[in-house]
PLY file of the C-alpha trace (Angstrom):
ply
format ascii 1.0
element vertex 485
property float x
property float y
property float z
element edge 484
property int vertex1
property int vertex2
end_header
-17.35 -25.75 -7.57
-17.61 -23.84 -10.79
-14.66 -21.63 -11.03
-15.22 -17.93 -12.35
-11.94 -15.82 -12.75
-11.18 -12.39 -14.32
-7.72 -10.53 -14.58
-7.67 -6.74 -14.78
-4.41 -5.64 -16.77
-3.43 -1.81 -17.30
-1.81 -0.11 -20.08
0.39 1.62 -17.47
1.09 1.59 -13.76
-1.48 3.55 -11.80
-4.12 3.11 -14.49
-6.64 2.00 -11.81
-6.18 -1.67 -11.63
-6.11 -1.92 -7.91
-9.25 0.12 -7.62
-11.16 -1.58 -10.10
-10.41 -5.03 -8.52
-11.58 -3.79 -5.30
-14.66 -2.45 -6.71
-15.46 -5.61 -8.65
-14.96 -7.51 -5.40
-17.54 -5.30 -3.43
-20.02 -5.58 -6.65
-19.66 -9.31 -6.53
-19.87 -9.71 -2.74
-23.08 -7.46 -2.61
-24.66 -9.94 -4.83
-24.04 -12.92 -2.57
-20.91 -14.40 -4.37
-17.94 -15.58 -2.45
-14.94 -13.66 -4.01
-11.26 -13.24 -3.37
-8.66 -10.80 -4.66
-5.33 -12.13 -6.17
-2.30 -10.43 -7.53
0.48 -12.89 -8.41
3.59 -10.49 -8.18
3.35 -7.19 -6.64
6.24 -4.51 -5.96
5.27 -2.19 -3.27
6.65 -1.03 0.17
2.94 -0.67 1.59
2.10 -4.08 3.20
-0.22 -5.77 5.80
-0.13 -8.72 7.91
-2.73 -11.48 7.22
-4.71 -13.45 9.61
-2.51 -16.51 8.63
0.78 -14.73 9.66
2.00 -13.73 6.30
2.89 -10.37 4.53
1.00 -9.20 1.57
0.77 -5.83 -0.48
-1.49 -3.31 1.21
-3.72 -3.07 -1.86
-4.52 -6.73 -1.67
-5.51 -6.23 1.95
-7.83 -3.59 0.96
-9.39 -5.83 -1.72
-10.04 -8.47 0.75
-11.87 -5.79 2.93
-13.98 -4.89 -0.26
-14.74 -8.53 -0.80
-15.80 -8.97 2.84
-13.25 -11.80 3.48
-10.12 -12.10 5.74
-6.84 -11.23 4.06
-4.76 -14.23 3.24
-0.98 -14.67 2.27
-2.13 -16.38 -0.90
-3.67 -13.30 -2.29
-0.32 -11.99 -3.00
2.16 -14.75 -3.27
5.16 -12.64 -4.54
5.83 -9.33 -2.97
8.95 -7.38 -3.96
9.91 -4.67 -1.43
12.48 -2.44 -2.98
15.48 -1.61 -0.72
17.93 -0.12 -3.50
17.45 1.09 -6.98
18.24 -2.34 -8.25
17.31 -4.74 -5.49
14.44 -5.84 -3.29
13.28 -8.09 -0.48
11.56 -10.77 -1.96
8.48 -11.95 0.13
7.30 -15.47 -0.82
3.99 -16.68 0.22
3.95 -14.15 3.05
7.56 -14.68 4.31
10.95 -13.22 3.48
13.22 -15.16 1.16
16.05 -12.70 1.27
17.34 -9.89 -0.93
17.87 -10.31 -4.69
18.85 -7.82 -7.29
17.18 -7.66 -10.70
19.26 -10.16 -12.44
19.25 -12.53 -9.58
15.47 -12.55 -9.40
15.27 -13.38 -13.15
16.92 -16.51 -12.09
14.64 -17.00 -9.18
11.51 -16.56 -11.13
10.75 -20.34 -11.69
10.60 -20.72 -7.87
8.34 -17.49 -7.58
6.14 -19.02 -10.34
5.66 -22.20 -8.22
4.45 -20.01 -5.37
2.06 -18.14 -7.60
0.27 -21.02 -9.09
0.12 -23.03 -5.78
-1.47 -19.97 -4.04
-3.84 -19.42 -6.95
-4.96 -23.18 -6.68
-5.48 -22.82 -3.04
-7.71 -19.89 -3.59
-9.74 -21.23 -6.34
-10.49 -24.26 -4.03
-11.75 -21.90 -1.52
-13.54 -19.27 -3.52
-15.80 -19.56 -6.56
-14.82 -16.12 -7.66
-11.32 -14.88 -8.05
-10.49 -11.23 -9.34
-6.94 -11.01 -10.59
-4.75 -7.89 -10.72
-1.90 -7.51 -13.09
1.24 -5.45 -12.49
2.40 -2.62 -14.56
1.62 -3.38 -17.98
1.53 -6.66 -20.33
3.27 -4.61 -22.90
6.62 -4.42 -21.15
8.55 -6.64 -23.69
11.75 -6.63 -21.53
10.01 -8.68 -18.89
8.03 -11.11 -21.09
10.31 -13.90 -20.55
8.97 -16.07 -17.48
6.23 -13.36 -16.78
3.96 -14.35 -13.92
2.49 -10.87 -13.54
0.40 -10.42 -16.51
-0.27 -12.29 -19.67
2.11 -15.18 -18.75
-0.03 -15.95 -15.75
-3.32 -15.38 -17.64
-2.23 -17.73 -20.48
-1.21 -20.44 -17.86
-4.48 -20.33 -15.86
-6.58 -19.54 -19.15
-8.14 -16.48 -17.59
-9.95 -13.83 -19.37
-8.73 -10.24 -19.28
-10.01 -6.83 -19.45
-7.58 -3.85 -20.08
-7.82 -0.44 -18.08
-6.29 2.70 -19.36
-6.24 6.16 -17.57
-7.72 9.02 -19.91
-6.54 11.63 -17.47
-2.87 10.96 -18.41
-3.94 11.79 -22.26
-3.41 9.59 -25.39
-5.71 6.82 -24.05
-6.50 5.49 -27.45
-2.82 5.24 -28.40
-2.31 3.34 -24.94
-4.85 0.87 -25.61
-4.01 0.07 -29.29
-0.27 0.42 -28.62
-0.59 -2.29 -25.78
-2.52 -4.60 -28.09
0.22 -4.22 -30.81
2.89 -5.62 -28.27
0.92 -8.71 -27.44
0.91 -12.00 -29.32
-2.48 -13.29 -31.03
-3.45 -15.59 -28.29
-2.82 -12.68 -25.87
-4.78 -10.31 -27.91
-7.55 -12.81 -28.16
-7.65 -13.15 -24.26
-8.51 -9.43 -23.80
-12.28 -9.18 -23.60
-12.66 -5.62 -23.39
-11.70 -2.24 -22.27
-12.36 0.13 -19.29
-11.47 3.77 -19.70
-10.77 5.39 -16.32
-10.76 8.89 -14.70
-12.99 10.61 -17.53
-13.91 14.10 -16.95
-16.61 16.03 -18.96
-19.36 15.29 -21.34
-19.23 11.62 -22.35
-20.86 12.48 -25.73
-17.75 14.05 -26.88
-16.02 10.82 -26.20
-18.33 8.80 -28.30
-16.64 9.06 -31.59
-13.27 7.80 -30.14
-14.98 4.90 -28.51
-16.78 3.92 -31.87
-13.49 4.16 -33.51
-11.66 2.04 -30.99
-14.26 -0.75 -30.88
-14.19 -0.79 -34.77
-10.48 -0.65 -34.77
-10.08 -3.55 -32.25
-13.24 -5.45 -32.73
-13.57 -5.47 -28.89
-16.00 -3.52 -26.61
-15.56 -0.86 -24.34
-17.01 -2.23 -21.00
-17.46 1.28 -19.54
-16.01 4.88 -19.03
-15.42 5.45 -15.37
-15.73 9.20 -14.19
-13.10 10.97 -12.35
-14.02 10.49 -8.46
-13.37 13.80 -6.83
-12.26 13.45 -3.24
-11.92 9.82 -3.40
-9.31 8.00 -1.44
-8.45 4.48 -0.61
-5.25 2.85 0.66
-2.50 3.24 -1.88
-0.45 0.45 -3.34
2.59 2.55 -3.30
2.07 5.90 -4.89
1.97 8.89 -2.63
-0.59 11.70 -3.39
1.46 14.89 -2.78
-1.36 17.02 -3.64
-3.79 15.86 -1.10
-3.17 18.63 1.58
-5.94 20.01 3.59
-4.40 23.75 3.41
-7.73 25.21 4.93
-7.01 23.38 8.24
-5.29 26.15 10.23
-5.64 24.38 13.48
-2.69 21.89 13.58
0.40 21.24 11.30
2.11 17.84 10.82
5.09 17.18 8.64
6.80 13.89 7.50
10.02 13.51 5.73
9.52 11.83 2.32
12.08 9.17 2.90
13.60 7.79 -0.24
12.70 4.32 0.65
9.59 5.04 2.88
7.22 2.20 3.69
3.63 1.74 4.95
3.11 5.62 4.39
-0.56 4.57 4.57
0.01 4.61 8.37
-0.45 8.32 7.97
-3.72 8.43 6.07
-5.85 9.22 9.10
-3.68 12.37 9.60
-3.72 13.45 5.85
-7.53 12.96 5.64
-8.29 14.53 9.08
-10.36 17.78 8.52
-8.43 19.78 11.25
-4.96 18.89 10.21
-2.60 20.34 7.59
-0.41 17.24 6.77
2.64 17.58 4.50
5.26 15.24 3.23
8.48 17.33 2.94
10.24 16.20 -0.52
14.12 16.28 -1.07
15.81 19.66 -0.92
12.59 21.40 0.17
12.42 23.77 3.43
11.23 22.07 6.35
8.35 24.18 7.74
7.36 24.75 11.43
4.91 22.25 12.72
3.28 21.05 15.85
4.04 17.28 15.14
6.83 15.57 13.30
6.35 12.09 12.27
9.30 9.74 11.30
7.70 6.92 9.23
8.83 3.37 8.20
11.75 2.71 5.99
12.98 -0.21 3.86
16.56 0.80 3.94
17.30 2.57 7.41
21.14 3.13 6.85
20.42 5.17 3.45
17.22 6.89 4.67
18.97 8.02 7.86
22.06 9.42 6.13
19.52 11.33 3.79
17.54 12.77 6.79
20.80 14.05 8.20
21.94 15.62 4.83
18.48 17.26 4.55
18.99 19.06 7.90
16.33 17.02 9.68
18.53 16.13 12.84
19.15 19.88 13.72
15.52 20.82 12.96
13.92 17.94 15.06
16.03 19.01 18.00
15.08 22.78 17.67
11.42 21.43 17.19
11.67 19.71 20.71
13.46 22.71 22.32
10.38 24.71 21.41
8.01 22.21 22.80
6.99 20.30 19.72
6.18 16.64 19.61
7.71 13.66 17.73
6.34 10.32 16.76
8.40 7.45 15.20
7.00 4.47 13.75
9.01 1.27 12.99
11.99 2.53 10.99
11.46 6.10 12.41
11.68 4.47 15.98
14.86 3.09 15.08
16.36 6.19 13.87
15.35 8.28 16.86
17.61 5.88 19.00
21.48 5.73 19.58
22.47 3.11 16.86
21.20 0.78 14.39
23.18 -2.54 13.81
22.83 -4.64 10.65
25.34 -7.32 11.08
23.88 -9.56 8.42
23.53 -6.77 5.98
19.78 -7.48 5.77
18.86 -4.07 4.52
22.11 -2.62 3.10
25.92 -3.22 3.08
26.19 -0.74 5.98
26.46 -3.01 9.27
26.22 0.20 11.73
24.64 3.52 11.63
24.59 6.31 14.33
20.87 7.19 15.13
19.54 10.63 15.94
20.26 9.77 19.52
17.10 11.47 20.94
16.35 8.31 23.00
18.50 5.89 24.83
18.36 2.52 23.02
19.77 0.65 20.04
18.34 -1.66 17.38
19.78 -4.67 15.79
18.22 -6.17 12.65
17.79 -9.86 12.81
17.16 -12.43 10.25
13.51 -13.42 11.33
10.95 -10.91 10.37
8.30 -10.09 12.99
4.84 -10.31 11.49
2.09 -9.80 14.23
-1.34 -8.41 14.28
-1.81 -6.44 17.60
-4.57 -5.03 19.74
-3.93 -3.17 22.97
-3.98 0.08 24.68
-2.09 3.41 24.56
-0.22 3.93 27.74
-1.98 7.17 28.42
-4.37 8.28 31.15
-7.08 7.45 30.09
-5.81 4.68 27.85
-6.94 4.39 24.29
-7.60 1.35 22.04
-4.96 0.46 19.37
-5.31 -2.03 16.49
-2.51 -2.50 14.32
0.34 -4.81 12.98
4.04 -5.15 13.17
6.41 -5.75 10.13
10.00 -5.61 11.20
13.30 -7.34 11.46
14.54 -4.99 14.16
14.88 -5.89 17.62
15.14 -2.90 20.21
15.66 -3.05 23.98
13.89 0.03 25.32
15.34 -0.50 28.79
13.60 1.59 31.55
11.74 3.84 29.27
7.93 4.07 29.73
6.18 1.71 27.06
4.10 3.43 24.46
1.64 0.57 24.25
0.38 -2.32 26.32
-0.74 -5.13 24.37
-3.63 -7.41 25.21
-1.24 -10.53 25.72
0.64 -8.30 28.48
3.59 -7.50 26.04
4.57 -3.87 25.69
5.74 -1.86 22.68
7.71 1.21 22.07
8.63 3.99 24.52
7.54 7.50 25.68
10.53 9.71 26.49
10.78 11.09 30.16
9.89 14.70 28.98
6.70 13.36 27.28
7.72 14.88 23.94
8.79 11.82 21.85
6.72 8.60 21.34
7.83 5.76 19.30
6.09 2.22 18.29
6.64 -0.52 15.96
2.86 -0.92 15.38
1.65 0.18 11.93
-1.95 1.40 11.77
-1.16 3.40 15.11
-3.81 6.18 14.15
-6.41 3.79 12.52
-8.50 3.50 15.49
-10.56 6.65 16.35
-9.87 6.27 19.90
-6.07 6.11 19.62
-6.02 8.83 16.72
-7.84 11.36 19.02
-5.59 10.41 22.06
-2.41 11.01 20.03
-3.53 14.18 18.69
-4.52 15.31 22.21
-0.98 14.21 23.48
0.55 16.14 20.55
-1.64 19.33 21.47
-4.55 19.19 19.22
-7.23 19.16 21.90
-10.24 20.06 19.79
-9.77 17.12 17.46
-12.96 15.67 15.78
-13.49 12.09 16.09
-12.34 10.59 12.68
-12.73 6.82 11.69
-10.70 5.64 8.99
-12.31 2.16 8.63
-15.75 4.08 8.15
-14.09 6.17 5.53
-12.66 3.12 3.87
-16.24 1.37 3.97
-17.82 4.60 2.58
-15.36 4.85 -0.37
-15.44 1.23 -1.33
-19.24 1.49 -1.56
-19.11 4.58 -3.32
-16.62 2.90 -5.89
-18.91 -0.11 -6.31
-21.98 2.21 -6.87
-19.96 3.97 -9.69
-19.02 0.66 -11.21
-22.61 -0.41 -11.05
-23.76 2.82 -12.87
-20.96 2.91 -15.48
-19.93 -0.68 -16.36
-21.73 -2.98 -18.84
-22.79 -5.37 -15.99
-24.68 -7.98 -18.35
-21.35 -7.96 -20.65
-19.18 -8.32 -17.54
-21.37 -11.24 -16.41
-20.97 -12.84 -19.73
-17.12 -12.57 -19.36
-17.23 -14.07 -16.06
-19.25 -16.99 -17.25
-22.50 -16.04 -15.09
0 1
1 2
2 3
3 4
4 5
5 6
6 7
7 8
8 9
9 10
10 11
11 12
12 13
13 14
14 15
15 16
16 17
17 18
18 19
19 20
20 21
21 22
22 23
23 24
24 25
25 26
26 27
27 28
28 29
29 30
30 31
31 32
32 33
33 34
34 35
35 36
36 37
37 38
38 39
39 40
40 41
41 42
42 43
43 44
44 45
45 46
46 47
47 48
48 49
49 50
50 51
51 52
52 53
53 54
54 55
55 56
56 57
57 58
58 59
59 60
60 61
61 62
62 63
63 64
64 65
65 66
66 67
67 68
68 69
69 70
70 71
71 72
72 73
73 74
74 75
75 76
76 77
77 78
78 79
79 80
80 81
81 82
82 83
83 84
84 85
85 86
86 87
87 88
88 89
89 90
90 91
91 92
92 93
93 94
94 95
95 96
96 97
97 98
98 99
99 100
100 101
101 102
102 103
103 104
104 105
105 106
106 107
107 108
108 109
109 110
110 111
111 112
112 113
113 114
114 115
115 116
116 117
117 118
118 119
119 120
120 121
121 122
122 123
123 124
124 125
125 126
126 127
127 128
128 129
129 130
130 131
131 132
132 133
133 134
134 135
135 136
136 137
137 138
138 139
139 140
140 141
141 142
142 143
143 144
144 145
145 146
146 147
147 148
148 149
149 150
150 151
151 152
152 153
153 154
154 155
155 156
156 157
157 158
158 159
159 160
160 161
161 162
162 163
163 164
164 165
165 166
166 167
167 168
168 169
169 170
170 171
171 172
172 173
173 174
174 175
175 176
176 177
177 178
178 179
179 180
180 181
181 182
182 183
183 184
184 185
185 186
186 187
187 188
188 189
189 190
190 191
191 192
192 193
193 194
194 195
195 196
196 197
197 198
198 199
199 200
200 201
201 202
202 203
203 204
204 205
205 206
206 207
207 208
208 209
209 210
210 211
211 212
212 213
213 214
214 215
215 216
216 217
217 218
218 219
219 220
220 221
221 222
222 223
223 224
224 225
225 226
226 227
227 228
228 229
229 230
230 231
231 232
232 233
233 234
234 235
235 236
236 237
237 238
238 239
239 240
240 241
241 242
242 243
243 244
244 245
245 246
246 247
247 248
248 249
249 250
250 251
251 252
252 253
253 254
254 255
255 256
256 257
257 258
258 259
259 260
260 261
261 262
262 263
263 264
264 265
265 266
266 267
267 268
268 269
269 270
270 271
271 272
272 273
273 274
274 275
275 276
276 277
277 278
278 279
279 280
280 281
281 282
282 283
283 284
284 285
285 286
286 287
287 288
288 289
289 290
290 291
291 292
292 293
293 294
294 295
295 296
296 297
297 298
298 299
299 300
300 301
301 302
302 303
303 304
304 305
305 306
306 307
307 308
308 309
309 310
310 311
311 312
312 313
313 314
314 315
315 316
316 317
317 318
318 319
319 320
320 321
321 322
322 323
323 324
324 325
325 326
326 327
327 328
328 329
329 330
330 331
331 332
332 333
333 334
334 335
335 336
336 337
337 338
338 339
339 340
340 341
341 342
342 343
343 344
344 345
345 346
346 347
347 348
348 349
349 350
350 351
351 352
352 353
353 354
354 355
355 356
356 357
357 358
358 359
359 360
360 361
361 362
362 363
363 364
364 365
365 366
366 367
367 368
368 369
369 370
370 371
371 372
372 373
373 374
374 375
375 376
376 377
377 378
378 379
379 380
380 381
381 382
382 383
383 384
384 385
385 386
386 387
387 388
388 389
389 390
390 391
391 392
392 393
393 394
394 395
395 396
396 397
397 398
398 399
399 400
400 401
401 402
402 403
403 404
404 405
405 406
406 407
407 408
408 409
409 410
410 411
411 412
412 413
413 414
414 415
415 416
416 417
417 418
418 419
419 420
420 421
421 422
422 423
423 424
424 425
425 426
426 427
427 428
428 429
429 430
430 431
431 432
432 433
433 434
434 435
435 436
436 437
437 438
438 439
439 440
440 441
441 442
442 443
443 444
444 445
445 446
446 447
447 448
448 449
449 450
450 451
451 452
452 453
453 454
454 455
455 456
456 457
457 458
458 459
459 460
460 461
461 462
462 463
463 464
464 465
465 466
466 467
467 468
468 469
469 470
470 471
471 472
472 473
473 474
474 475
475 476
476 477
477 478
478 479
479 480
480 481
481 482
482 483
483 484
């Protein structure tokens, strides 16, 4: 099987690497090619559970959807999930290898590299096309030794590279030329061209700059991609704070922006819903009145729970409940709403016990084995509503005699609903993804006029919109030549 590989690297973080790879995967899939995404090393707190029982970055799961193939743990063999300012949990080929600080991870890199090249080889045996995403920037000199995320990987597997830069930040030509200046000659030669992302305005006004760039670097500009207004796909990690539907006067939902918030993509169906004004509440900001409060996932429960209390959320949630408001806790949020969280093995932090908000009568113990399970079931409502999601947690919680929130298809149950019907908690990420579950949960919370909203339809529409835009703005013949077509 002839192998076709292309790597997208960026001048900066959030330059558009993830989105460009997703769009290229859909473009190739549309043309009948079998293609898979691949990111050697990812640092993100948004993750997904694969069909083969592993954990990968959320962006790679989305790229697999764009490629129209099931997500595999080999699509992201190294996932770093930060739990402190200097440390992270290391997920190696889908499973936790423990916590390491930055210095220790540097020593661990040879083992991580083995996993990266092993997974890449497995993917190339299954798919003739592999679209690779870099991490951060290849110009990060301090990270060059033992690099497996950018040029170190590309050089090892002999993969051509295109470089994407974000013009919306400003200084796009300096970004590109400066990045090239930091690379070795062989690495510069590996770059086959540039993509300029998020351009607004008249392309004719940019032409002099493009001509200068091509003359200066002797490399082509593969395309200038327009800024897509209203575009949204699952984020790799960044939170779009400006995406509020302030015109929606019907229903207010707030969520604390925890310092170690994880899987905040759970909340996309709420932030995108036309009838909901959804707002993340940042550090030291007033907490507004709301109809529904969501406590999200966390990668450091002890730290985030302490922060939550310091920010006044404990008393605010109690007042919110006294006035008839509703609360939903997902994963880490579920654990925080209970009596206590025990971490005897110091899995998430050095703190072995934390007092919860004590709003529900259960406690949680963090255990070494992480639960990675795809789930289907029904919300325990009348009438029931279909739920499709996944669990990623190391907490084990005994809910006692509390009413379960979800009944899974395998007869297991999850979470709890308080006796007064004001609090619902679940370990299930993707709780709002199914239109039926979203509408039922909003009805439970008090939004009875909720329009049906389908996140999966939204994703498909946005992926196709992205692919159409690439088709119209990239030099496809030149791209095909780079791919060896």
